[in-house]
C-alpha positions as CSV (number, residue, x, y, z in Angstrom):
1,X,-7.1,18.2,-21.8
2,X,-4.9,15.3,-20.7
3,X,-3.4,16.0,-17.3
4,X,-1.1,13.1,-17.7
5,X,0.6,14.6,-20.8
6,X,0.7,18.1,-19.0
7,X,2.8,16.4,-16.3
8,X,5.2,15.0,-18.9
9,X,5.5,18.5,-20.3
10,X,6.1,19.9,-16.9
11,X,9.0,17.4,-16.5
12,X,10.5,19.0,-19.6
13,X,10.2,22.4,-18.1
14,X,7.2,23.7,-20.2
15,X,5.7,26.7,-18.3
16,X,2.5,26.7,-20.4
17,X,1.8,23.1,-19.4
18,X,2.3,24.0,-15.7
19,X,-0.1,26.8,-16.0
20,X,-2.7,24.7,-17.6
21,X,-2.3,22.0,-15.0
22,X,-2.6,24.5,-12.2
23,X,-5.8,26.0,-13.8
24,X,-7.3,22.6,-14.0
25,X,-6.4,21.3,-10.5
26,X,-5.9,24.3,-8.2
27,X,-9.6,24.3,-6.9
28,X,-9.5,20.7,-5.9
29,X,-6.0,20.9,-4.3
30,X,-7.0,23.8,-2.1
31,X,-10.3,22.2,-1.2
32,X,-8.6,18.9,-0.2
33,X,-5.9,20.9,1.8
34,X,-8.5,22.8,3.6
35,X,-10.6,19.8,4.7
36,X,-7.4,18.1,6.0
37,X,-5.8,21.1,7.8
38,X,-9.0,23.0,8.7
39,X,-7.5,26.2,8.1
40,X,-7.5,28.5,5.0
41,X,-4.0,30.0,5.3
42,X,-2.5,26.6,6.1
43,X,-4.4,25.0,3.2
44,X,-3.2,27.7,0.9
45,X,0.5,27.1,1.8
46,X,0.1,23.4,1.5
47,X,-1.7,23.5,-1.9
48,X,1.0,25.9,-3.2
49,X,3.8,23.7,-2.1
50,X,2.1,20.8,-3.9
51,X,2.7,22.3,-7.3
52,X,6.3,22.9,-6.5
53,X,6.4,19.1,-5.7
54,X,4.6,18.5,-9.1
55,X,7.5,20.3,-10.8
56,X,10.2,18.4,-8.8
57,X,8.5,15.0,-9.0
58,X,7.2,15.0,-12.5
59,X,10.1,13.2,-13.9
60,X,9.0,10.2,-11.9
61,X,5.4,10.3,-12.9
62,X,4.0,7.1,-14.5
63,X,1.6,8.3,-17.3
64,X,-0.5,5.1,-16.7
65,X,-1.6,6.6,-13.3
66,X,-4.2,9.3,-12.8
67,X,-2.4,12.7,-12.6
68,X,-5.3,14.2,-10.6
69,X,-5.0,11.5,-7.9
70,X,-1.2,11.5,-8.0
71,X,-1.2,15.4,-7.3
72,X,-3.9,15.0,-4.5
73,X,-1.7,12.3,-2.9
74,X,1.0,14.9,-2.8
75,X,-1.4,17.3,-1.1
76,X,-2.5,14.7,1.4
77,X,1.1,13.7,2.4
78,X,2.1,17.3,2.9
79,X,-0.9,18.2,5.0
80,X,-0.8,15.2,7.3
81,X,2.9,15.2,7.6
82,X,3.0,18.9,8.1
83,X,0.4,18.7,11.0
84,X,3.2,16.8,12.8
85,X,5.2,20.0,12.9
86,X,4.4,22.2,15.8
87,X,4.6,25.5,13.9
88,X,2.3,24.3,11.2
89,X,-0.1,22.8,13.8
90,X,-0.1,26.2,15.7
91,X,-1.2,28.0,12.4
92,X,-3.8,25.3,11.5
93,X,-5.3,25.6,14.9
94,X,-6.6,29.0,14.1
95,X,-9.2,27.4,11.9
96,X,-9.9,30.4,9.7
97,X,-12.6,29.4,7.3
98,X,-14.1,32.6,6.2
99,X,-15.6,32.6,2.7
100,X,-17.3,29.2,3.3
101,X,-21.1,29.1,2.7
102,X,-23.2,27.4,5.4
103,X,-23.7,24.4,3.3
104,X,-20.1,24.0,2.4
105,X,-18.9,24.4,6.0
106,X,-21.5,21.7,7.0
107,X,-20.3,19.3,4.3
108,X,-16.6,19.7,5.0
109,X,-16.5,20.1,8.8
110,X,-19.9,19.2,10.1
111,X,-20.4,15.6,8.9
112,X,-19.4,12.4,10.6
113,X,-16.3,10.2,10.2
114,X,-14.6,10.8,6.8
115,X,-17.7,12.1,4.9
116,X,-16.4,15.7,4.7
117,X,-13.2,14.3,3.0
118,X,-15.2,12.1,0.7
119,X,-17.5,15.1,-0.3
120,X,-14.5,17.3,-0.9
121,X,-12.6,14.7,-3.0
122,X,-15.7,14.0,-5.2
123,X,-17.1,17.6,-5.5
124,X,-14.2,19.8,-4.7
125,X,-11.6,17.8,-6.6
126,X,-13.8,16.2,-9.2
127,X,-12.8,12.7,-8.5
128,X,-14.8,9.6,-9.4
129,X,-15.9,7.4,-6.5
130,X,-13.2,5.0,-7.3
131,X,-10.4,7.6,-7.4
132,X,-11.9,9.1,-4.1
133,X,-11.9,5.7,-2.6
134,X,-8.2,5.1,-3.6
135,X,-7.1,8.5,-2.4
136,X,-8.8,8.0,1.0
137,X,-8.0,4.3,1.4
138,X,-11.7,3.2,1.1
139,X,-13.5,0.4,-0.6
140,X,-15.4,2.0,-3.4
141,X,-18.8,0.8,-2.3
142,X,-18.2,2.1,1.2
143,X,-17.0,5.4,-0.2
144,X,-20.1,5.8,-2.3
145,X,-22.4,5.0,0.7
146,X,-20.6,7.5,3.0
147,X,-20.8,10.1,0.2
148,X,-24.6,9.8,0.1
149,X,-24.9,9.8,3.9
150,X,-22.6,12.9,4.0
151,X,-24.8,14.9,1.5
152,X,-27.9,14.1,3.6
153,X,-26.3,15.0,6.8
154,X,-24.8,18.2,5.4
155,X,-28.3,19.2,4.1
156,X,-29.8,18.7,7.5
157,X,-27.1,20.7,9.2
158,X,-27.6,23.5,6.7
159,X,-31.3,23.6,7.3
160,X,-32.6,22.2,4.0
161,X,-35.7,20.6,5.4
162,X,-39.4,20.4,4.3
163,X,-40.1,22.7,1.5
164,X,-36.6,23.8,1.4
165,X,-35.3,20.2,0.9
166,X,-33.0,19.9,-2.1
167,X,-32.4,16.8,-4.3
168,X,-29.0,15.1,-4.3
169,X,-28.3,16.8,-7.7
170,X,-29.2,20.3,-6.4
171,X,-27.0,19.7,-3.4
172,X,-24.1,18.5,-5.6
173,X,-24.4,21.5,-7.8
174,X,-24.7,24.0,-4.9
175,X,-21.6,22.6,-3.3
176,X,-19.5,22.6,-6.6
177,X,-20.3,26.3,-6.9
178,X,-19.4,27.0,-3.2
179,X,-16.1,25.1,-3.6
180,X,-15.3,27.2,-6.7
181,X,-16.1,30.5,-4.9
182,X,-14.0,29.5,-1.8
183,X,-10.7,29.1,-3.6
184,X,-8.2,32.0,-3.3
185,X,-5.7,32.9,-6.0
186,X,-2.4,31.3,-5.1
187,X,-0.6,30.9,-8.4
188,X,2.1,33.3,-7.7
189,X,2.8,31.6,-4.3
190,X,3.0,28.2,-6.2
191,X,5.4,29.6,-8.6
192,X,7.3,32.1,-6.5
193,X,10.8,31.8,-5.1
194,X,9.6,32.4,-1.5
195,X,9.5,29.0,0.4
196,X,6.2,27.9,1.9
197,X,5.9,26.5,5.4
198,X,5.7,23.1,4.0
199,X,9.0,23.4,2.0
200,X,10.7,20.8,4.3
201,X,7.7,18.4,4.7
202,X,7.8,15.0,3.1
203,X,5.3,14.9,0.2
204,X,6.2,11.7,-1.6
205,X,5.1,9.4,1.1
206,X,3.0,9.5,4.2
207,X,5.0,9.2,7.5
208,X,2.6,10.7,10.0
209,X,-1.2,9.9,10.6
210,X,-3.8,12.4,11.7
211,X,-3.7,11.1,15.2
212,X,-0.1,12.0,15.3
213,X,-0.5,15.7,14.7
214,X,1.7,18.0,16.9
215,X,0.2,20.2,19.5
216,X,0.1,23.9,18.5
217,X,3.7,25.2,19.0
218,X,5.1,21.8,20.0
219,X,8.7,21.1,18.8
220,X,9.5,18.0,16.9
221,X,11.5,16.6,19.7
222,X,8.7,17.2,22.2
223,X,6.2,15.6,19.9
224,X,8.4,12.5,19.5
225,X,8.8,12.2,23.2
226,X,5.0,12.6,23.8
227,X,4.1,10.1,21.1
228,X,6.8,7.5,22.5
229,X,5.1,7.8,25.8
230,X,1.8,7.2,24.4
231,X,3.0,4.2,22.6
232,X,4.4,2.7,25.8
233,X,1.3,3.4,27.6
234,X,-0.8,2.0,24.8
235,X,1.2,-1.1,24.5
236,X,0.7,-1.9,28.3
237,X,-3.1,-1.8,27.6
238,X,-3.0,-4.2,24.7
239,X,-2.1,-7.5,26.5
240,X,-5.5,-9.3,25.7
241,X,-5.4,-9.2,21.9
242,X,-9.1,-9.8,21.4
243,X,-9.9,-6.2,22.3
244,X,-7.0,-4.3,20.7
245,X,-6.9,-2.2,17.7
246,X,-10.5,-2.8,16.8
247,X,-10.7,0.8,15.3
248,X,-7.7,0.2,13.1
249,X,-9.1,-3.1,12.0
250,X,-12.3,-1.5,11.0
251,X,-10.5,0.8,8.8
252,X,-8.4,-1.9,7.3
253,X,-11.4,-4.1,6.6
254,X,-13.0,-1.3,4.6
255,X,-10.0,-0.8,2.3
256,X,-8.6,-4.3,1.9
257,X,-11.3,-5.4,-0.4
258,X,-10.3,-2.7,-2.9
259,X,-8.1,-4.0,-5.7
260,X,-6.8,-0.5,-6.5
261,X,-3.9,-0.6,-4.1
262,X,-2.5,-4.0,-4.7
263,X,0.8,-3.9,-6.7
264,X,1.3,-7.7,-5.9
265,X,-1.6,-10.0,-6.0
266,X,-2.0,-11.3,-2.4
267,X,-4.2,-13.7,-0.7
268,X,-7.3,-12.7,1.3
269,X,-9.9,-14.8,3.1
270,X,-13.6,-14.5,2.9
271,X,-15.6,-17.0,4.9
272,X,-12.6,-19.5,4.5
273,X,-14.7,-22.3,5.7
274,X,-16.6,-22.1,2.4
275,X,-14.3,-20.5,-0.1
276,X,-11.3,-18.5,-0.8
277,X,-10.5,-15.9,-3.6
278,X,-7.6,-13.8,-4.8
279,X,-7.3,-10.1,-5.1
280,X,-5.7,-9.6,-8.5
281,X,-3.3,-6.9,-9.3
282,X,-4.5,-4.0,-11.5
283,X,-1.9,-4.9,-14.2
284,X,-0.8,-8.5,-13.7
285,X,-2.1,-11.9,-12.8
286,X,1.2,-13.5,-11.6
287,X,1.6,-14.0,-7.8
288,X,5.1,-15.5,-7.4
289,X,3.8,-18.9,-6.4
290,X,7.2,-20.5,-6.3
291,X,9.9,-21.7,-4.1
292,X,13.5,-22.8,-4.7
293,X,14.9,-25.5,-2.5
294,X,17.3,-28.5,-2.7
295,X,18.1,-27.6,-6.2
296,X,14.5,-27.6,-7.4
297,X,11.8,-25.2,-8.2
298,X,8.4,-25.7,-6.8
299,X,5.8,-23.7,-8.7
300,X,2.3,-23.2,-9.9
301,X,2.1,-23.9,-13.5
302,X,-0.4,-21.6,-15.2
303,X,-0.4,-23.6,-18.4
304,X,-1.8,-26.6,-16.5
305,X,-4.6,-25.0,-14.5
306,X,-2.2,-23.7,-11.9
307,X,-1.2,-27.2,-10.7
308,X,1.7,-27.8,-8.5
309,X,4.9,-28.8,-10.4
310,X,8.6,-29.4,-9.5
311,X,11.5,-28.8,-11.8
312,X,15.1,-30.0,-11.3
313,X,17.4,-26.9,-12.0
314,X,20.4,-28.9,-13.0
315,X,18.6,-31.4,-15.2
316,X,15.9,-29.2,-16.6
317,X,13.2,-31.9,-16.2
318,X,9.8,-31.1,-14.6
319,X,6.8,-33.1,-13.5
320,X,3.4,-32.6,-12.0
321,X,3.0,-33.3,-8.2
322,X,-0.5,-32.5,-7.5
323,X,-3.7,-30.8,-8.9
324,X,-3.5,-28.6,-5.8
325,X,-3.1,-24.9,-6.7
326,X,-0.3,-23.6,-4.5
327,X,-0.2,-20.1,-3.2
328,X,1.9,-18.4,-0.4
329,X,4.9,-20.9,-0.1
330,X,6.5,-20.6,3.2
331,X,10.2,-21.0,3.9
332,X,11.5,-24.6,4.4
333,X,11.7,-25.9,8.0
334,X,12.8,-29.5,8.9
335,X,12.5,-30.5,5.2
336,X,8.9,-29.3,4.9
337,X,7.5,-26.1,3.4
338,X,3.7,-25.1,3.7
339,X,1.4,-23.4,1.2
340,X,-2.2,-22.7,0.7
341,X,-4.0,-24.9,-1.8
342,X,-6.3,-22.3,-3.4
343,X,-8.6,-24.8,-4.9
344,X,-9.8,-25.8,-1.5
345,X,-8.5,-23.0,0.9
346,X,-6.6,-25.3,2.8
347,X,-3.1,-25.2,4.3
348,X,-0.8,-28.1,3.1
349,X,2.7,-29.4,3.8
350,X,5.2,-30.4,1.1
351,X,8.2,-32.7,1.7
352,X,10.9,-31.2,-0.6
353,X,12.7,-34.4,-0.7
354,X,9.9,-37.1,-1.0
355,X,7.4,-34.7,-2.7
356,X,4.7,-36.0,-0.2
357,X,1.8,-33.6,0.3
358,X,-0.5,-33.5,3.3
359,X,-3.4,-31.3,4.1
360,X,-3.3,-29.8,7.5
361,X,-7.0,-29.8,7.8
362,X,-7.4,-26.2,8.5
363,X,-8.5,-23.3,6.3
364,X,-6.0,-20.4,6.0
365,X,-3.5,-18.5,4.1
366,X,0.0,-16.9,4.3
367,X,1.6,-19.7,6.4
368,X,4.8,-18.8,8.3
369,X,7.0,-21.2,10.2
370,X,8.8,-20.5,13.6
371,X,10.1,-23.0,16.0
372,X,7.9,-25.8,14.8
373,X,4.8,-23.7,15.0
374,X,2.8,-22.5,12.0
375,X,1.3,-19.0,12.0
376,X,-1.3,-18.1,9.3
377,X,-4.0,-15.8,8.3
378,X,-7.4,-17.3,9.4
379,X,-11.1,-16.6,9.6
380,X,-10.5,-15.4,13.1
381,X,-7.5,-13.2,12.3
382,X,-4.1,-14.6,13.0
383,X,-3.9,-18.2,14.4
384,X,-1.1,-20.6,15.4
385,X,-1.0,-24.3,14.7
386,X,1.2,-26.1,17.2
387,X,1.2,-29.8,17.8
388,X,-2.2,-30.2,16.2
389,X,-3.7,-27.5,18.4
390,X,-5.0,-24.2,17.0
391,X,-4.6,-21.1,19.0
392,X,-6.2,-17.7,17.8
393,X,-3.5,-15.2,18.7
394,X,-5.2,-12.1,17.2
395,X,-9.0,-12.1,16.9
396,X,-10.7,-9.7,14.5
397,X,-14.1,-9.3,16.1
398,X,-15.3,-7.2,13.0
399,X,-14.8,-10.1,10.5
400,X,-12.9,-7.9,8.3
401,X,-10.2,-8.9,5.8
402,X,-7.0,-7.4,6.6
403,X,-3.8,-9.6,6.1
404,X,-2.2,-8.8,2.8
405,X,1.2,-10.3,3.7
406,X,2.7,-11.8,6.7
407,X,6.0,-13.0,8.2
408,X,7.6,-14.2,11.4
409,X,10.6,-12.3,12.6
410,X,12.1,-13.9,15.6
411,X,9.1,-14.4,17.9
412,X,7.2,-11.7,16.4
413,X,4.5,-12.0,13.8
414,X,4.3,-9.1,11.2
415,X,1.5,-8.5,8.9
416,X,0.5,-5.7,6.6
417,X,-2.5,-3.7,5.4
418,X,-2.4,-1.1,2.6
419,X,-3.8,1.8,4.7
420,X,-2.5,1.3,8.2
421,X,1.1,0.0,7.5
422,X,2.4,-2.8,9.5
423,X,1.0,-4.5,12.5
424,X,3.2,-6.4,15.0
425,X,2.2,-9.3,17.4
426,X,4.5,-9.8,20.2
427,X,4.3,-12.5,22.8
428,X,4.0,-11.6,26.5
429,X,5.4,-13.3,29.5
430,X,2.0,-15.1,29.8
431,X,2.2,-16.4,26.4
432,X,-0.5,-14.2,25.1
433,X,0.2,-11.7,22.3
434,X,-0.4,-8.0,22.2
435,X,-0.7,-6.0,19.0
436,X,0.9,-2.6,18.0
437,X,1.0,-0.6,14.7
438,X,4.8,-0.8,14.1
439,X,4.5,1.6,11.1
440,X,1.4,3.7,10.4
441,X,0.3,6.0,7.6
442,X,2.2,4.3,4.8
443,X,0.7,2.2,2.0
444,X,2.1,-1.3,2.5
445,X,0.9,-4.4,0.7
446,X,3.5,-7.0,-0.2
447,X,6.7,-6.9,1.9
448,X,10.0,-9.0,2.2
449,X,12.3,-9.5,5.2
450,X,16.0,-9.4,5.7
451,X,16.9,-9.7,9.3
452,X,15.5,-6.7,11.2
453,X,14.8,-5.0,7.9
454,X,11.4,-5.1,6.0
455,X,11.5,-4.0,2.4
456,X,8.2,-2.7,0.8
457,X,7.0,-0.7,-2.1
458,X,4.6,2.2,-1.5
459,X,2.3,1.5,-4.4
460,X,3.5,4.4,-6.5
461,X,6.7,3.2,-7.8
462,X,9.1,3.8,-4.7
463,X,10.9,1.1,-2.8
464,X,11.7,1.6,0.9
465,X,13.4,-0.3,3.7
466,X,12.2,-0.2,7.3
467,X,14.5,-0.8,10.3
468,X,12.3,-2.7,12.7
469,X,14.5,-2.1,15.7
470,X,14.4,1.8,15.3
471,X,11.0,2.1,13.5
472,X,12.9,4.3,11.0
473,X,12.8,4.3,7.2
474,X,16.0,4.2,5.1
475,X,16.1,6.6,2.2
476,X,14.2,5.8,-0.9
477,X,16.0,3.4,-3.3
478,X,17.0,5.4,-6.3
479,X,15.2,3.7,-9.1
480,X,11.6,3.6,-10.4
481,X,9.8,0.4,-9.5
482,X,8.1,-0.6,-12.7
483,X,5.5,-3.1,-11.7
484,X,5.9,-4.0,-8.0
485,X,8.3,-6.8,-8.7
486,X,11.0,-7.2,-6.1
487,X,12.3,-9.6,-3.6
488,X,15.0,-10.0,-1.1
489,X,17.7,-12.6,-0.9
490,X,20.2,-12.3,2.0
491,X,21.0,-8.7,2.4
492,X,20.4,-7.7,-1.2
493,X,17.2,-6.3,-2.7
494,X,16.3,-7.2,-6.3
495,X,13.7,-5.4,-8.4
496,X,12.4,-4.7,-11.8
497,X,12.8,-0.9,-12.3
498,X,14.4,1.7,-14.5
499,X,16.8,4.5,-14.4
500,X,17.7,7.3,-16.9
501,X,21.1,5.7,-17.4
502,X,20.2,2.0,-18.0
503,X,16.5,2.1,-18.8
504,X,14.2,-0.9,-17.8
505,X,15.7,-4.1,-16.3
506,X,16.6,-6.0,-13.2
507,X,18.6,-4.0,-10.6
508,X,20.0,-5.0,-7.1
509,X,21.2,-3.0,-4.1
510,X,22.4,-4.2,-0.6
511,X,20.7,-2.8,2.4
512,X,23.9,-1.1,3.5
513,X,24.3,0.7,0.1
514,X,20.6,1.7,0.3
515,X,21.2,3.2,3.8
516,X,24.2,5.1,2.3
517,X,21.9,6.4,-0.5
518,X,23.9,4.7,-3.2
519,X,22.5,4.0,-6.6
520,X,21.3,0.4,-7.4
521,X,23.4,-1.8,-9.8
522,X,21.9,-2.6,-13.1
523,X,22.1,-6.5,-13.7
524,X,20.4,-7.1,-17.0
525,X,17.5,-5.9,-19.2
526,X,14.3,-7.8,-19.9
527,X,15.4,-8.7,-23.4
528,X,12.5,-6.9,-25.0
529,X,10.0,-9.2,-23.5
530,X,6.9,-8.1,-21.7
531,X,7.3,-6.5,-18.3
532,X,8.5,-8.5,-15.4
533,X,5.6,-8.8,-13.1
534,X,7.2,-10.7,-10.3
535,X,10.7,-12.0,-9.4
536,X,12.2,-14.6,-7.1
537,X,15.9,-14.9,-6.5
538,X,17.9,-17.7,-4.7
539,X,21.7,-17.8,-4.8
540,X,22.6,-17.2,-8.5
541,X,19.2,-18.3,-9.9
542,X,16.5,-15.9,-11.0
543,X,12.8,-16.7,-11.6
544,X,11.1,-14.1,-13.7
545,X,7.4,-13.8,-14.4
546,X,6.7,-12.0,-17.6
547,X,3.2,-10.7,-18.5
548,X,1.4,-8.5,-20.9
549,X,-1.1,-7.4,-18.2
550,X,-4.1,-8.8,-20.1
551,X,-6.8,-10.7,-18.2
552,X,-8.7,-12.3,-21.0
553,X,-7.9,-14.8,-23.8
554,X,-5.1,-12.6,-25.0
555,X,-3.3,-12.8,-21.6
556,X,0.4,-13.9,-21.9
557,X,2.2,-15.2,-18.9
558,X,5.7,-16.8,-18.8
559,X,7.9,-18.0,-16.1
560,X,11.6,-17.9,-17.0
561,X,14.6,-19.5,-15.2
562,X,17.7,-17.4,-15.5
563,X,20.9,-19.0,-14.3
564,X,24.2,-17.3,-13.3
565,X,25.7,-17.7,-16.7
566,X,22.9,-15.6,-18.1
567,X,21.2,-18.4,-20.1
568,X,17.4,-18.5,-19.8
569,X,15.0,-21.4,-19.8
570,X,11.2,-21.2,-20.1
571,X,9.6,-23.0,-17.2
572,X,6.0,-22.6,-18.6
573,X,4.4,-20.2,-21.0
574,X,0.7,-19.4,-21.3
């Protein structure tokens, strides 16, 4: 049975495919909803609603994804977002858990940290350790370790000691049987006309974390006021950055090493005094290592060991500047741009007029320029280079890797992590910085900036815009993101996606039109080439990276320059 094809059938209205999909997944959906909400009746409603969302969202499903994980992501989002609703929180607070064996209750609700969720994802929902890690924002190795520790812990709670001790295999089999026996029949609720209590809850993306759950019976307005007060109080305690958000960074450190979330390949640092490495995308190798400035393209040429090249747009001539391997180009300031030389892990400056290249003598990544200062991701955390002096403005005492992308907006530094959203570093009157989580609960890897707006993809094909002033999301952009290829130029978002009307190609939409829920404009197709894996736009010039997604000798990568007249030139091909 291929669950992915069943979802395709569901999108076409096939009732038999829906029933087959339900029969194959309802045990896992209920079990996962139960471990998240802690209450059988609430879990039943959430699981039933998830199948209604399968029907409504099936048309947007990408068959290259795991249908089981996609479905459980809907369950997860419904449960965690639903717990922010006071009425749902009130019902969940009853914690009715009848029909659970002692062992199952211990495994789901008696174990430490996230072990109950991991056990439920693995044995209740039949996920592999890799899919469980993806669903729960864990590194696969960490997820496997917590799973083993959770089984041992649950066995101890249930009293399996001495002569009664069970092997790991026996525990797994017993728990699988217990999960199966605990699931109620809720097919009619999933297919019925009566709305569930989760009918108005967002299931396509996560907007509320577990720590933001409503108090039982608390109205949405009261919850928002309470959380706002907690945020203010929390911010006042975060002036000294070296001790803030350690718990959040621990979580981010665990997930950032996983490649499964990355739509864009981004830079991370591991012991940058010694080496650096790249997290590669699941599908593509290209990383938008390019910059358009002064009528020229500065780029990493994959056909020549990723060396730094410059190409004159008008003349079409190109030449090699250095054996340096450029990554993470910054914007231009004072005639200079900055990049990371991936061959050495060092930050470098590039004069866009004279082409002079200088090493800054520091290890780092993701350089951003503001007022003559250079902010970058460092071994310490986030550092600032000013007048030759390095200041660590955000220290990660765990040694974890967490910066997937970074930008300077005004005097604020913003960086992203895939599990915890966006973090914001804001200077205080004393010149120190405090950190707050400006958007939590959403998967954010690569992002781009336009004024007060941050544009990001959620890792499952949807593109969103966040208003940093209000902390609110604009409506989802109405087109399927194909490969995570998008960029922002001025107030316009450009991306590689598809719609039913125009198919696959390059689309654009202004931020104001996106706020008004307008449809994006179709610009041009990919001319039957391979998929566009990254895009860079400046004025009327497009840089398009094409790739076949392979990572071996059969890999195909091409950088194409497309001018305003529609003519295309190959910059390099490999």
